[in-house]
C-alpha angles and dihedrals in degrees: 000000000000127000118262120246129253119289113271121228090254091053092048090051090049093048089054093049093050088046092050088053090058098248118158124253091252094049088049091050093049093050094043092045092231135115121273090242094055089051091048092048093053095047093048092046115019096166095051123116111276120257134034115342102186134199107328090200091067094057119099117246115234140171121031091002094057090045092055094050090048091052091045091053092046091051093042115017094188098049112149121249092245092060094047088050091057089050090056097046092050106113096012096109094128093049133056112269120250124240130240091254090056089052093048093048095049092048090053093049099044110024128047133186114238133182117254117269110261105228143116117284094246121187127206091263090051090052094050091048092054093047088051090049093051091048090049094054101032098110104023098109097150091049090052092057089060095055123111106208116202141175144154131240135185120222121201130204094242102038148315090299102016093260116170103192133087143175118263134174121255112284095016127113122229114256093206120099119219107222112226095181137004097050125149147160139212128219123217133185121217132194124188137162142168088290090060132246116011109177143328116205132176115232136186118284090248114043117209129175092258098052092041090056092047091052095052090048098045093046096051092215090158086072092057091047092051093049094051094039107034090160090062139281141226119217116221125199135153124248099266117152092252092052098044095046119116095243090057094048090047088054092052092049091047094052095039098241117163104224120201118235107243124194118245120261093013110121088134091070092064118098089209088075092065089048089055090050092053090050094047093052087054099040092048098035116143090026088285125187127195127222099207140017092244090058092051092047093053090049092049091052093045092050090048090052089054094054108099124216090240091063089051090050090050093057090052098042101038090233118128113247113243105186126198129199095258093044093059096077091172097033130108095266093075094054092044094052087048094053097037096048099055096075095049103050133057119258096251089051092046092056090050095049090048087060091046105045116334104073118135123233094246090052092050094047087052090053087053092053090045088054089049093052099041094048092059103272092117130231116302116258096248095048134265091260096060095039097092093052092046094047090048089055092062106275097132097164096084089051093053088050092055091050092047094047094047092047094049090048091047089056095046102045137042108279119262112207095222092049091048088051092048094049093044091050090051090051089049095052088048090055092243095130097158091056090048090050089050091051095049097041091049089049096051097041093050105037112013111205116247091204110089093207096054089043089057093046091051089049092050094051090048090050089048092053091050093047092048092052090054093252093136095157094051088047091055091046092052098046097041097081090050095053129063108257094207118069120225118257089232131018088231096051111104094350115177086223090076089065093043093047092078090051110045120192095257088063099050096101089056097044128068122289089244091075092052091049089050093053095051089047089053090052093049091046089054089050089052092048092048097049089046090054087048088058095044088052093053087053089050092242090141097170092055093043092054092046090054093047091051092049089049088057088044094055091036121021090191096061093115098175092062091058093045089053090050096049101037094044092047091236102136125085126214092257092051093048090058090051090053092050092052090049090051096050090046089050091053093046090050095050095242095113127040115237096243090057088050090051090052095052092046089052090052090049092051096247130129107276089210090077088075091057088251137073142214092277088080092053119085112276100245095048090049092051091048092054094043089052092051093051093049091052091051088053088049093244091140099166094050091043088056094053091050092049092049089052088053101042100040120186097341137018111265118230110260098027086130114161090010092064088048087051092056092045093051093049090052089048092051088050092047090233096155098169094053091046091050090052093049095046091047094053093042093052093044098048101031106029094149089060119095092208091065095059090047088059091051085052092053088057097050087048090054088052091048091240091137098168091058093044090054091050094055090042088053089053092047092050093049089052094049116011091187098061098116092187091063092048091051089050090051090056093049090054094052089045091053087051091050090243096138097172095055092043094052089050089053092047093049091053090049089047088051094050094045105031095173096048114104099201101078090044093050091048090051089054091051091054090049089053092051090051088053091246091137097168093049090045095051093048093054092043092052090050087052090050089054090053093048098058092111094050119063093192091055091047089056091053093050092048091051092051091047091052091049091050090051091048096053089049089058094247097128096169095057088045092055088051094055091043091053093050089049093048092047092053091044093057094040091053089048093050090046089054095046091244100119132050096184134050126220094262089055095046097048094072090066094242094097136044123220111231114189117174126296129341096277091049092049089051090055091049092047093056087049091054094045092052094048088049089054091052091052091051094051089048087053093241091131096169092057089041093054091049093053096043089052090051089055091049091051091051091062101267108149117174140131091245095052091054092043088054093048089049094054093047090051091045090054090048090053094245094136098167092054091043092052090049092049090048091053091050088050089055092049089063095038118021093181097057101132096189096052090048090056094044092047090054090051091049093048090048092052094043092053096041091062114102095228089056 
């Protein structure tokens, strides 16, 4: 019942007259045909706004009352509710007073209690000084590059600030232990600059002027600063008491240090604070607590070693760090290459490659100590044998002495190539790429080497330093004169292996020395080609990069990294694969390459390993399992692929699994195994958080759970960590496509296609998006290009044919669509028969006496969709018998949907099988009760059925 309207003027006058006569409220309400409450409200407040007033206690208080409450809470935060209620009711004599509950509710809605802002208590004078400091140093970019930023930080056993609490779910107990006794902390001092990391030194828990000066003197950090900044440097420190003491200032004046003026109360301006924040997140990752100070110190030193110079420079320049494998000289890529390469190359080549590229940090530091001892610096006090371990533990002074002594001797004496290389490698491992470039450039300009091997080695080291510092154009310009600009017409034409075939490696000791020198030169030439290709790939010159990789294999067939880059980056065409296979077989027959290495190469290229006279049994078990898993995934045998991946990975994902880990995750995605995919993503993100592949696997899990926003979040993180990860960009496009954002999907697919130019998946997805946008000509062109790139993979060909058929179907060209569907179905059944997964072909299963069984449930679902789409094309082409056969096949393969049964009903209805049509219509309505078209067709079918005489 609706609410009555407001009282009219006539009703008001009548009510006043009846009240004057002395009638009761109930009698007045009866005569006026109004409720008793309406009459009473009018008589109590004649001048009130017409209509329902409601409960005034529930209205919020505003204006002066709210201001009084706010001021009361500011003055006394713990004021009782009674006192606040009195403040609100002050001055409300004309209105009904509010209750305590109203005051409490309005305070909860409008006023909140917040923690105080953590910042320095800056006065107006301090702020003006900070502004003046910023204006003074606004455009001094060159001066900032010479600044050495320093700061100290205390690390506690229980967390960055010794906190003991944590967030837990309801019903769970915290796993952190609050330490009543035995706690502790350690203090460290850090120095960074635009050149990268400078030093990390342990200091006493309480820093005074005396021990601060003693630390700076004993560590000889000034030597390191002078080496990294030969043009001069400026020392930066805050205004802590130990830093501003007279003793400290006199030390700076005595040593001639130029100290930067720093405003008071301004630790937030120091970029070292950001570096401390990065280290704290890694040290205390996973809510970790430490049992002893030695354990905490070891973790701090390990985290410091994992910090790259590129990360440090990104904090100083404001540019996001985009690391590459060769730029992370202390990263996991070096150790992985060292471990993964040993099984694939001969021992003599492994030693040579170790000298060129794969030298561990400890070995290179030992070389620096040897240089220092041999050049007259004397042996270190703790012994040369223990030097690498001590240096790795954070004692950088000895390393600085080695660099200083080697550099001084290089200036005083004639350069020796070996000493120059050792010194340059020490600079390279320390991240001082500019210093290494200066040493190598000065050496080559002053005394060019007459030995071609040493000259190429110096060139290779110089190119490595330029590449690591991100100067890709300079790297290409340096290496171009040393590599042949014109590619060979065939990889076998003029191959150096023809000269080496008559002198296999086992006979080098008996042959002349020239053949050994030639072999070393070939290996160096292959290394130069490989590095030039990496620079071209970073510059996105994919054609030139592919050419250089192929020529590296042409010069040295055992350059395994070149083959991996070609295959993993999809930079090799089908014709080039055939040339590489011929090259490998020729190398095996010539005795240059062992058979097991050729089998490994052929397995990577997707060829039968038995062509080389060997098989995958001679390859290490992990590598064989990875190759087998990749081949099984390409054949859509997802369940078998998962079992192979589980055997290869074991209990936890290994660092550097790369594309193999993505293969495992993709197979789990296709099988809809959410629990296993969650476990894999959790372990990968926990153990290899610095790897972009791990976060791509996490995104796969959220895509499987249809949480696309979270998936895009982690894919954005993965692509920011590694912008060249084509699989992440492809998944990015899938997420946008599932959210019907075609523009963003096309942009992601284009990026993936640019990173992997020979991969058909991104181009095929671009064609599918064009088809959705009704751009059929563009879609057909893209899909045909994807088909050309899929000639070596039957499953990829099937997907391309399927998309071409769908594009023709949407365009209304049903005859062309049927042709593409027939090709896809024939290839599907032939593939299943070849793999032993099907006992019946399509022609035998159409009659209804046999069932097509093609692989696992996921593979059967894809085949069912293919049969269903083909049936729809036949139906629209009015070939109803063929349409019925294909739709029946889709039904037997497990497809169940309202559209399938509706299509079967329409086909049977046209073929005058009314009973079957009615049955199919009823099944369709079971899956979709509100299907309007099926309801109408069912009514027509029933009318026709009952109108027949025989019915």
